[in-house]
Backbone as a ProteinNet text record, in pm:
[ID]
protein_1_A
[PRIMARY]
XXXXXXXXXXXXXXXXXXXXXXXXXXXXXXXXXXXXXXXXXXXXXXXXXXXXXXXXXXXXXXXXXXXXXXXXXXXXXXXXXXXXXXXXXXXXXXXXXXXXXXXXXXXXXXXXXXXXXXXXXXXXXXXXXXXXXXXXXXXXXXXXXXXXXXXXXXXXXXXXXXXXXXXXXXXXXXXXXXXXXXXXXXXXXXXXXXXXXXXXXXXXXXXXXXXXXXXXXXXXXXXXXXXXXXXXXXXXXXXXXXXXX
[TERTIARY]
17329.1	17278.1	17345.5	17289.7	17340.4	17421.1	17519.9	17588.1	17613.6	17660.6	17673.8	17781.7	17887.4	17999.6	17971.3	17918.3	17902.7	17758	17663.9	17524.7	17492.9	17418.7	17386	17503.4	17547	17660.1	17620.6	17704.8	17676.6	17561.2	17480.8	17369.6	17241.3	17241.7	17121.5	17110.6	16994.3	16966.7	16851.8	16831.7	16722.3	16585.6	16569.6	16439.2	16435.5	16538	16543.7	16424.2	16367.1	16251.1	16120.6	16120.1	15999.4	15885.3	15914.5	15809.9	15870.5	15789.5	15837	15944.4	15929.2	16025.8	16164.8	16174.6	16306.3	16366.3	16282.9	16334	16390.6	16320.8	16369.7	16499.9	16508.1	16630.9	16748.9	16725.4	16832.2	16882.6	16792.2	16831.6	16909	16862.2	16930	17072.4	17089.3	17223.4	17314	17258.7	17338	17391.4	17310.7	17354.2	17452.9	17426.5	17519.2	17657.4	17666	17796.1	17883.7	17825.1	17899.9	17946.1	17908.3	17942.7	18081.6	18172.3	18304.5	18304.1	18356.9	18365.3	18511.6	18576.7	18719.2	18777.5	18911.1	18973.2	19122.8	19183.8	19330.4	19390.8	19496.2	19559.1	19710.8	19779.1	19925.1	19968.1	20068.6	20118.7	20205.9	20173.4	20247	20341.4	20308.7	20392.9	20361.3	20461.8	20447.3	20509.6	20443.9	20499.5	20607.5	20601.8	20698.6	20792.1	20908.8	21005.7	21069.4	20989.1	21040	21091.9	21087.1	21135.8	21037.1	21083.6	20997.7	20912.5	20787.4	20699.4	20554.7	20459.5	20318.8	20285.2	20171.2	20126	20108.5	20152.2	20147.8	20037.9	20064.5	19966.4	20032.7	19951.7	19999.7	19914.1	19972.2	19895.4	19878.7	19757.9	19731.2	19665.1	19688.2	19627	19540.4	19406.6	19320.9	19362.6	19366.9	19419.7	19312.5	19185.7	19077.9	19023.3	19040.5	18999.3	18846.7	18805.4	18665.3	18631.9	18512.5	18469.4	18333	18318.8	18189.9	18100	17980.2	17883.8	17927.2	18024.6	18072.8	18201.3	18243.2	18362.9	18492.8	18489.3	18610.5	18665.8	18794.1	18856.6	18915.8	18898.2	18956.6	19024.1	19156.4	19224.5	19177.6	19183.2	19155.3	19273.5	19247	19354.1	19405.6	19516	19575.5	19491.2	19471.5	19400.9	19506.2	19501	19606.6	19567	19671	19656.3	19561.4	19591.6	19509.2	19577	19508.5	19571.6	19591.4	19701.9	19729.1	19729.9	19711.6	19700	19837.1	19850.4	19967.1	19915.6	19982.7	19947.1	19998.9	19909	19949.9	19843.3	19888.8	19802.9	19866	19806.4	19867.6	20000.8	20106.8	20240.7	20320.7	20256.3	20322	20285.5	20385.3	20356.4	20458.3	20415.7	20504.4	20512.5	20630.2	20645.5	20693.1	20602.9	20636.3	20564.4	20628.2	20564.3	20556.7	20449.5	20441.1	20554.7	20581	20682.1	20619.5	20676.3	20626.3	20632.2	20523.9	20515.2	20442.7	20418.8	20344	20203	20154.6	20015.3	19939.4	19822.1	19745.7	19598.3	19523.9	19379.2	19343.7	19255	19197.6	19049.1	19001.1	18856.8	18810.2	18682.3	18629.1	18514.2	18525.3	18427.8	18291.4	18187.6	18051.8	18022	18104.1	18083.6	18218.3	18212.5	18331.1	18412.6	18540.2	18625.1	18730.3	18718.5	18821.7	18835.8	18725.1	18732.5	18797.4	18771.5	18834.1	18985.1	19027.4	19170.2	19237.7	19168.1	19226.6	19229.1	19121.6	19108.3	19157.4	19167.1	19203.9	19112.7	18983.4	18883.7	18744.5	18639.5	18501.6	18473.5	18413.6	18388.4	18265.2	18204.6	18095.2	18153.2	18077.1	18129.1	18167.2	18275.1	18318.5	18229.9	18150.1	18057.3	17949	17862.4	17755.6	17788.7	17912.4	17947.1	17938.7	17905.8	17886.7	17971.6	18036.9	18110.9	18203	18273.8	18356	18501.3	18571.2	18712	18800.8	18752.8	18829.4	18840	18754.1	18753.7	18812.1	18920.5	18984.4	19077.9	19104.4	19201.7	19278.6	19411.9	19497.7	19529	19503.3	19512.6	19633.9	19715.7	19836.2	19850.1	19951.2	19997.6	19923.9	19900.1	19857.3	19934.2	19949.4	20007.2	20149.5	20221	20358.4	20458.7	20585.4	20688.6	20748	20860.9	20929.2	21005.1	20985	21055.7	21202.2	21285	21426.9	21454.5	21365.8	21379.7	21247.1	21250.2	21123.8	21133.8	21017.7	20996.2	20908	20959	20888.6	20845.7	20716.6	20661.8	20634.7	20695.7	20675	20678.5	20661	20649.7	20776.6	20890.4	21016.6	21050.8	20972.5	20999.3	20976.8	21048	21038	21174.5	21176.2	21300.3	21295.9	21400.6	21416.1	21534.7	21513.1	21621	21631.4	21753.2	21780.3	21908.6	21912.6	22035.9	22140.1	22105.1	22200.5	22225.2	22125.6	22150	22021.6	22034.5	21924.4	21966	21888.5	21921.3	21809.3	21844.4	21748.4	21796.7	21713.3	21751.1	21652.1	21701.3	21616.1	21704.8	21648.9	21728.9	21779.9	21699.4	21738.3	21688.2	21775.8	21740.3	21769.3	21670.5	21685.5	21670.7	21763.4	21753.3	21744.7	21634.1	21612	21587.3	21667.6	21652.7	21659.3	21579.8	21581.9	21708.3	21764.5	21882.4	22008.1	22012.7	22133	22102.6	22191.6	22190.6	22315.8	22300	22412.2	22442.8	22567.2	22614.8	22713.5	22681.4	22767.6	22798.6	22923.1	22963.2	23115.8	23170.8	23317	23377.4	23298	23346.8	23230.8	23246.9	23149.2	23215.1	23158.3	23216.1	23123.3	23178	23101.6	23152	23064.5	23100.1	23038.3	23112.3	23061.5	23115.8	23082	23128	23057.9	23131.4	23078.5	23078.3	22959.2	22946.4	22899.6	22960.7	22927	22906.8	22806.7	22790.5	22716.1	22645.9	22577.9	22430.2	22375.2	22233.8	22206.4	22080.3	22044.2	22109.4	22151.9	22219.5	22370.8	22422.7	22566.2	22651.1	22769.3	22859.5	22995.6	23074.1	23207.2	23201.4	23306.7	23325	23443.5	23428.6	23538.1	23553.2	23676.1	23707	23815.6	23810.1	23917	24042	24024.8	24138.5	24203	24316.8	24384	24303.8	24320.9	24255.5	24358.3	24340.6	24434.3	24367.6	24429	24375	24468.2	24417.4	24501.1	24547	24460.5	24494.6	24546.7	24459.2	24502.7	24398.4	24438.6	24351.1	24377.9	24271.6	24284.7	24211.4	24283.7	24227	24241.4	24127.4	24125.5	24210.1	24197.8	24266.4	24410.4	24463.2	24602.7	24609	24687.6	24704.4	24798.4	24756	24843	24955	24927.9	25027.1	25123.8	25083.4	25164.6	25209.4	25184.7	25232	25382.5	25448.3	25592.3	25620.3	25730.1	25778.2	25895.7	25882	25990.5	26080.3	26201.6	26292.6	26346	26376.7	26428.1	26564.6	26649.2	26781.8	26792.8	26860.5	26874.6	26941.3	26883.2	26939.6	26911.6	26838.3	26811.7	26667.2	26644.6	26506.8	26453.7	26529.5	26484.9	26362.3	26276.5	26158.7	26156.9	26098.7	26086.2	25940.6	25896.9	25762.3	25760.1	25640.7	25635	25677.5	25735.6	25781.4	25665.6	25658.3	25552.7	25577.8	25470.1	25483.2	25527
13387.5	13300.4	13334.9	13284.1	13317.4	13202	13237	13136.3	13192.1	13106.7	13147.2	13253	13249.6	13342	13480.6	13489.7	13618.5	13668.1	13583.9	13624.5	13628.2	13729.5	13743.5	13808.6	13750.5	13803	13810.3	13875.9	13892.6	13988.7	13964.6	14053.7	14016.7	13901.3	13860.6	13931	13982.2	14050.2	13977.5	14005	13937.1	13958	14068.6	14099.1	14066.5	13996.9	13973.6	13896.4	13811.4	13736.2	13786.5	13910.2	13962.5	13980.9	14023.1	14043.6	14025.8	14039.5	14017.2	14118.7	14245.1	14348.9	14318.1	14291.3	14265	14136	14038.5	13915.4	13942.3	14026	14061	14141.7	14235.1	14313.6	14223.7	14122.8	14028.8	13960.1	13917.1	13850.6	13947	14073.3	14172.6	14196.5	14215.9	14239.1	14118.1	13999.6	13880	13880.7	13924.1	13928.9	14042.8	14159	14271.4	14240	14157.1	14123.9	14047.1	13995.1	13920.9	14011.2	14137.4	14229.8	14288.3	14269.8	14328.7	14471.1	14564.5	14704.5	14747.7	14767.7	14801.2	14751.1	14734.9	14678.9	14707.1	14730.9	14738.5	14600.5	14598.1	14471.1	14485.6	14372.2	14369.7	14299	14356.4	14297.7	14177.3	14063.1	13939.3	13905.4	13950.2	13923.4	14026.4	14055.4	14154.6	14097.1	14117.4	14068.2	14160	14290.8	14387.7	14433.4	14485.8	14532.1	14664.3	14755.4	14887.3	14900.5	14794.1	14800.4	14868.9	14894.6	14955.6	14845.8	14837.4	14728.3	14770.8	14697.3	14727.9	14711.7	14767.2	14753.6	14606	14566.1	14425.9	14392.9	14291.3	14239.7	14213.5	14211	14180.5	14068.9	13998.5	13911	13985.4	13987.4	14067.6	13981.7	14020.4	13953.3	14052.1	14032.7	14120.8	14116.2	14233.6	14242.7	14237	14252.4	14244.2	14101.6	14031.7	13892.3	13877.3	13760.5	13722.8	13681.4	13714.9	13680.6	13614.2	13498.5	13431.2	13483.3	13426.8	13475.6	13460.6	13374.2	13354.4	13431.9	13515.1	13596.8	13529.7	13415	13345.2	13406.4	13440.5	13504.5	13400.8	13425.2	13339.7	13428.6	13419.5	13504	13471.4	13571.5	13551.3	13479.8	13422.2	13369.7	13477.6	13448.9	13542.8	13549.9	13672	13694.7	13714.5	13635	13633.8	13714.1	13761.4	13822.3	13942.2	14034.6	14154.9	14270.9	14338.1	14453.1	14568.3	14640.3	14755	14884.5	14994.7	15126.7	15183.5	15237.7	15317.7	15451.3	15559.7	15690.8	15695.2	15683.6	15673.8	15733.2	15808.7	15860.5	15832.1	15742.1	15702.4	15632.9	15685.3	15628.9	15707.4	15799.5	15877	15817.1	15794.1	15725.6	15763	15747.8	15748.7	15604.3	15542.4	15400.8	15386.5	15347.6	15314	15183	15072	14942.8	14911.3	14844.4	14803.6	14709	14699.3	14606.9	14516.3	14397.5	14301.2	14363.4	14353	14410.8	14543.5	14606	14732.4	14711.2	14812.7	14814.3	14911.5	14872.8	14958.4	14927.8	14985.6	14968.9	14884.1	14789.5	14713.5	14744.1	14767.8	14783.6	14665.9	14632.1	14512.5	14552	14511.3	14549.8	14486.2	14549.6	14498.8	14377.8	14354	14239	14170.2	14052.7	13974.8	14048.3	14078.5	14152.5	14064.6	13932.9	13844.2	13856.9	13874.3	13888.4	14020.5	14126.7	14255.8	14246.4	14178.5	14159.7	14083.9	13984.7	13904.1	13978.1	14052.3	14116.7	14261	14324.2	14465.9	14552.5	14523.3	14597.5	14558.7	14618.7	14587.3	14438.2	14381.2	14236.7	14209.2	14095.1	14051	13992.6	13993.9	13935.9	13789.9	13749.8	13610.7	13514.5	13564.8	13481.1	13573.2	13518.6	13597.3	13643	13629	13672.4	13824.5	13872.1	14014.3	14055.2	14170.8	14228.4	14124.6	14051.5	13941.4	13987.3	13935.2	13972.3	13923.9	13825.7	13779.9	13887.5	13988.8	14096.8	14224.4	14208.2	14321.4	14398.8	14523.8	14611.4	14684.6	14684	14742	14886.7	14978.8	15121.5	15190.7	15122.7	15190.3	15193.8	15268.1	15255.3	15338.1	15276.5	15344.4	15281.4	15354.8	15301.8	15251.4	15301.6	15258.1	15348.5	15308.3	15379.1	15495.9	15549.2	15663.5	15620.2	15685.1	15644	15685.9	15612.6	15646.5	15711.9	15696.4	15753.7	15819.4	15947.9	16019.3	16145.8	16194.1	16329.9	16397.9	16503.8	16567.4	16708	16736.7	16869.9	16933.1	17048.5	17115.4	17266	17342.8	17488.5	17552.5	17486	17542.5	17506.6	17420.9	17385.1	17236.7	17183.9	17043.4	16979.7	16864.5	16793.8	16655.5	16621.4	16488.1	16423.2	16308.4	16244.4	16096.5	16052.2	15910.3	15874.5	15762.6	15721.3	15663.8	15644.1	15583.4	15669.9	15688.9	15754.9	15817.2	15933.7	15998.1	16008.4	15952.6	15952	16018.7	16117.6	16186.4	16169.9	16115.5	16087.4	16153.3	16231.3	16296.4	16351	16370.7	16433.4	16571.9	16649.2	16782.5	16800.9	16847.6	16875.1	17022.1	17095.1	17236.9	17262.2	17338.3	17387.5	17539.2	17594.3	17738.7	17790.1	17885.7	17942.9	18094.3	18162.8	18308.9	18363.5	18288.8	18338.8	18260.4	18133	18055.9	17907.1	17829.9	17684.6	17643.8	17575.9	17538.6	17390.2	17359.2	17221.7	17205.1	17120.6	17100.2	16952.6	16915	16774.8	16768.4	16661.7	16647	16644.2	16599.9	16595.2	16615.2	16701.6	16723.1	16683.5	16587.6	16536.4	16567	16623.5	16658	16573	16496.3	16413.4	16476.5	16564.4	16633.8	16775.6	16846.7	16983.1	17074.5	17177.7	17274.5	17411.9	17474.5	17607.4	17702.6	17820.8	17917.5	18054.5	18128.1	18267.9	18293.7	18192.4	18212	18248	18239.1	18264.4	18405.8	18436.1	18571.7	18610.5	18512	18540.6	18525.9	18528.2	18508.4	18616	18576.9	18669.5	18606.5	18663.5	18612	18479.1	18400.4	18276.7	18294.1	18256.4	18269.8	18141.3	18107.2	17987.5	18020.8	17957.7	17974.6	17897.2	17789.5	17712	17631.9	17565.4	17566.4	17494	17539.2	17480.1	17399.6	17272.2	17184.4	17133.3	17159.6	17122.2	17019.8	16904.6	16798.1	16830.5	16889.3	16913.8	17055.8	17152.9	17286.7	17388.1	17512.1	17625.3	17726	17768	17861.6	17989.6	18098.7	18229.1	18321.7	18366	18451.9	18394.6	18262.9	18196.8	18161.5	18193	18164.7	18042.6	17942.6	17822.1	17847.4	17808.7	17822.6	17719.4	17600.1	17492.1	17497.3	17557.3	17543.2	17675.9	17789.9	17913.9	17931	18007.5	18030	18167.5	18177.7	18304.2	18351.8	18464.3	18518.8	18613.7	18637.5	18734.8	18692.3	18564.3	18516.4	18577.4	18588.5	18650.5	18767.2	18871.6	18987.9	18948	18987.3	18959.8	18820.3	18736.3	18599.2	18586.3	18503.7	18477.8	18346.9	18282.6	18155.3	18176.5	18077.7	18081.5	17955.6	17966.1	17851.6	17836.3	17711.9	17690.7	17722.9	17745.5	17771.2	17648.9	17671.1	17560.2	17496.9	17362.4	17296.9	17307.6	17296.4	17297.7	17160.9
4419.9	4524.1	4655.6	4767.2	4900	4957.1	5042.1	5121.3	5259.8	5352.4	5491.6	5511.5	5429.5	5449.9	5394.9	5272.6	5205.7	5202.2	5235.4	5216.7	5068.7	5028.4	4887.1	4813.9	4702.1	4624.6	4478.3	4401	4259.5	4238.9	4134.8	4104.5	4180.2	4239.3	4310.7	4445.5	4474.1	4600	4672	4801.5	4872.7	4807.7	4736.9	4677	4528.1	4474.5	4329.7	4277.5	4359.3	4312.6	4367.2	4417.2	4481.7	4383.3	4260.7	4160.6	4022.6	3920.2	3783	3742.6	3787.2	3748.8	3804.2	3933.9	3992.5	3938.2	3909.7	3850.3	3711.5	3633.2	3500.5	3509	3605.7	3622.3	3657	3737.1	3769.8	3643.1	3559.2	3434.5	3344.8	3336.1	3251.7	3299.3	3430.4	3483.3	3463.8	3472.1	3446.8	3303.9	3208.4	3069.7	3046	3109.2	3091	3145.1	3245.9	3303.1	3205.1	3100.1	2998.1	2884.4	2886.5	2777.9	2801.9	2707.7	2716.7	2663.5	2737.8	2692.7	2683.1	2795.9	2798.3	2929	2932.3	3051.5	3048.7	3165.2	3169.3	3145.8	3066.1	3029.1	3034.4	3031	3024.4	2896.4	2829.4	2705.4	2738.3	2678.7	2701.6	2586.8	2466.7	2349.3	2242.5	2155	2047.6	1921.5	1807.8	1681.7	1626.4	1657.8	1605.8	1716.7	1678.4	1777.9	1736	1683.8	1648.5	1507.3	1428.9	1291.7	1198.9	1076.9	975	913.6	956	914.3	935.5	877.8	903.9	1052	1091.6	1229.8	1263.3	1382.3	1419.5	1518.4	1599.6	1694.2	1829	1933	2066.9	2126.8	2222.5	2310.1	2441.8	2496.2	2615.3	2722.7	2848.1	2962	3038	3042.3	3122.7	3270	3333.9	3469.6	3577.7	3542.2	3640.9	3640.2	3751.2	3758	3748.5	3708.2	3714.7	3858.9	3902.5	4038.3	4030	4095.7	4093.3	4205.2	4215.9	4312	4455.5	4484.3	4619.9	4647.2	4550.4	4570.9	4534.5	4469.5	4429.1	4299.8	4300.4	4183.7	4090.6	3961.5	3857.7	3754.4	3736.5	3637.1	3495.9	3410.7	3269	3203	3089.1	3006	2911.4	2843.2	2748.5	2620.6	2572.3	2445.6	2337.6	2234.3	2133	2008.2	1939	1805.9	1809.7	1899.5	1915.8	1840.8	1747.7	1679.3	1777	1760.3	1847.7	1768.2	1840.6	1778.5	1744.7	1624.6	1584.6	1532.4	1567	1512.5	1368.8	1273.1	1133.1	1042.9	941.8	837	702.8	624.2	498	522.7	460.5	481.2	584.5	656.5	761.9	897.5	981.3	1107.6	1214.2	1338.4	1453.6	1500.6	1489	1520.5	1664.6	1751.6	1890	1920.7	1893.4	1914.8	2063.8	2107.3	2247.8	2284.5	2413.3	2463.7	2568.9	2580.5	2678.6	2818.2	2891.4	3025.2	3029.7	2913.5	2911.7	2966	3037.8	3079.9	2991.2	2948	2858.1	2865.4	2772	2765.7	2644.3	2665.1	2554.3	2547	2426.3	2403.8	2320	2334.5	2270.7	2178.1	2053.1	1951.1	1979.6	1927.2	1948.2	1860.9	1757.2	1668.2	1643.6	1587.1	1553.5	1446.5	1475.7	1382.1	1315.5	1330.3	1277	1125.4	1054	907.9	868.9	943.5	916	938.4	1043.2	1070.8	956.9	902.4	795.3	662.8	630.7	499.6	497.9	615.5	625.5	538.7	546.1	470.6	516.7	454.7	493.1	481.8	586.2	590.6	675.7	651.3	737.4	865.4	975.4	1099.6	1080.8	1147.3	1136.2	1212	1304.9	1381	1439.3	1522.5	1582.6	1724.3	1765.7	1901.1	1913	2034.5	2061.8	2181.9	2174.2	2286.1	2350.9	2267.9	2317.7	2330.3	2433	2451	2336.8	2260.5	2145.2	2037.6	2044.6	1945.8	2006.4	2078.1	2144.2	2053.3	2091.4	2025.3	2134.9	2123.7	2227	2190.6	2285.4	2255.8	2316.9	2392	2438.6	2588.6	2635.3	2771.5	2875.2	2990.5	3111.8	3227.5	3336.9	3460.5	3442.5	3341.5	3318.1	3389.9	3391.1	3464.8	3387.9	3439.8	3379.8	3254.8	3141.5	3019.5	3022	2949.4	2934.6	2799.5	2705	2570.6	2536.4	2497.9	2489.7	2406.5	2364.4	2315.2	2418.3	2480.2	2592.7	2554.1	2571.7	2548.3	2685.1	2711.1	2839.2	2817.7	2926.1	2913.9	2859.8	2878.3	2830.2	2687.4	2623.2	2484.7	2460.2	2363	2324.1	2344.4	2407	2437.1	2374.8	2299.2	2241.4	2309.3	2372.1	2447.2	2410.2	2386	2364.7	2438.6	2509.1	2576.9	2482.5	2355.6	2263	2139.8	2055.6	1926.6	1875	1812	1740	1593.5	1503.9	1361.6	1283.9	1201.6	1115.7	971.2	884.7	746.7	652.8	557.9	458	346.5	225.3	118.9	157.3	228.1	274.3	416.4	503.4	642.2	669.5	716.3	744.4	894.2	949.6	1086.3	1079.5	1123.1	1116.1	1257.8	1301.2	1434.7	1425.8	1506.5	1508.6	1574.2	1669.3	1740.9	1708.3	1741.9	1713.5	1716.9	1656.1	1664.4	1739.7	1850.8	1935.8	1919.3	1884.4	1880.7	1995.7	2090.3	2205.4	2217.7	2190.1	2194.8	2203.3	2260.9	2262.4	2122.7	2024.5	1886.8	1791.4	1692.5	1586.2	1455.8	1386	1262.7	1146.5	1039.4	919.8	804.8	743	628.6	503.9	437.9	320.8	315.1	209.1	194.7	293.9	335.7	431.3	365.1	361.9	303.3	412.3	417.9	522.8	461.1	511.8	474.3	346.6	291.2	163.6	177.7	299.3	318.5	365	397	440.8	573.6	651.8	778.3	767.5	646.6	625.3	691.8	734.7	802	819.2	908.3	933.1	1005.9	989.6	1063.5	1156.6	1281.5	1376.9	1456.7	1487.5	1565.5	1666	1781.3	1878.9	1840.9	1760.7	1714.4	1826.8	1797.2	1667.4	1559.1	1435.5	1320.4	1241.4	1235	1164.2	1037.1	921.9	792	729.1	694.4	638.7	497.8	415.3	276	254.6	242.2	205.9	248.9	261.6	283.8	173.3	103.1	-7.7	29.3	33.2	67	-53.3	-108.6	-226.8	-339.8	-361	-470.7	-441.8	-324.3	-292.5	-201.1	-240.8	-162.4	-45.4	70.9	187.8	185.5	134.7	137.6	20.1	-92.3	-213.5	-275.3	-215.3	-276.5	-249	-334.4	-322.9	-265.4	-197.4	-144.4	-228.8	-296.7	-378.8	-300	-355.2	-295.1	-159.7	-148.5	-20.5	8.8	-93.6	-77.9	-175.2	-130.2	-220.5	-351.1	-460.9	-592.7	-642.8	-566.8	-608.6	-651.6	-756.6	-800.3	-743.9	-651.2	-593.2	-504.5	-501.2	-412.9	-327.9	-211.6	-120.8	-76.4	-62.4	-8.2	140.3	198.2	341.5	420.2	533.1	617.1	692	693.9	769.8	919.2	998.8	1144	1192.2
[MASK]
+++++++++++++++++++++++++++++++++++++++++++++++++++++++++++++++++++++++++++++++++++++++++++++++++++++++++++++++++++++++++++++++++++++++++++++++++++++++++++++++++++++++++++++++++++++++++++++++++++++++++++++++++++++++++++++++++++++++++++++++++++++

């Protein structure tokens, strides 16, 4: 409809009622404006926080306001219990749960998905609603800031960065490099037995030292800490252990 400030607004045009075709097009556009497709949203709440758990849900706020025919904006309300996307195949997954304040994309199903959400399987629609924002699904981040923890793929290789800790757990962990494996840290701690030189790339081991061993060092079956030195004095069979530092 028209008003003095904006003139004709919304889908109505001066010629909308000129004939049956334009009148019908006006009605069609009015109905299409109610169809939810996709929209940028902000995460308001999350059920998961990075733990080992099934995929959770988010509450989201659509960021594009509603506008009436006179140009008045009305914010959307929060959409609750929206399933979010996780990269997962079977029991294999990359767990990166959304966080409050994230900006992302929500898409809206063509039919009511409430029964599918409840049953996690084939279901009949929970109602006859179509393209409704209540049937949204959150697909992840857009328009967000610089991350502090990341896996980065670039022309120079792959970079894994964490400001706190990186933990890798498995029965067997293999590191294979064509040239070398570099460990650079103020302290490297090994909890377990250390074997060197048994593989196809086996060779000498060298250290700048000093090397301090709490228990013992055995070289070709000879104990460094407990072997005896014979012939300390001419004509004597006495032996003495090595002197400690």
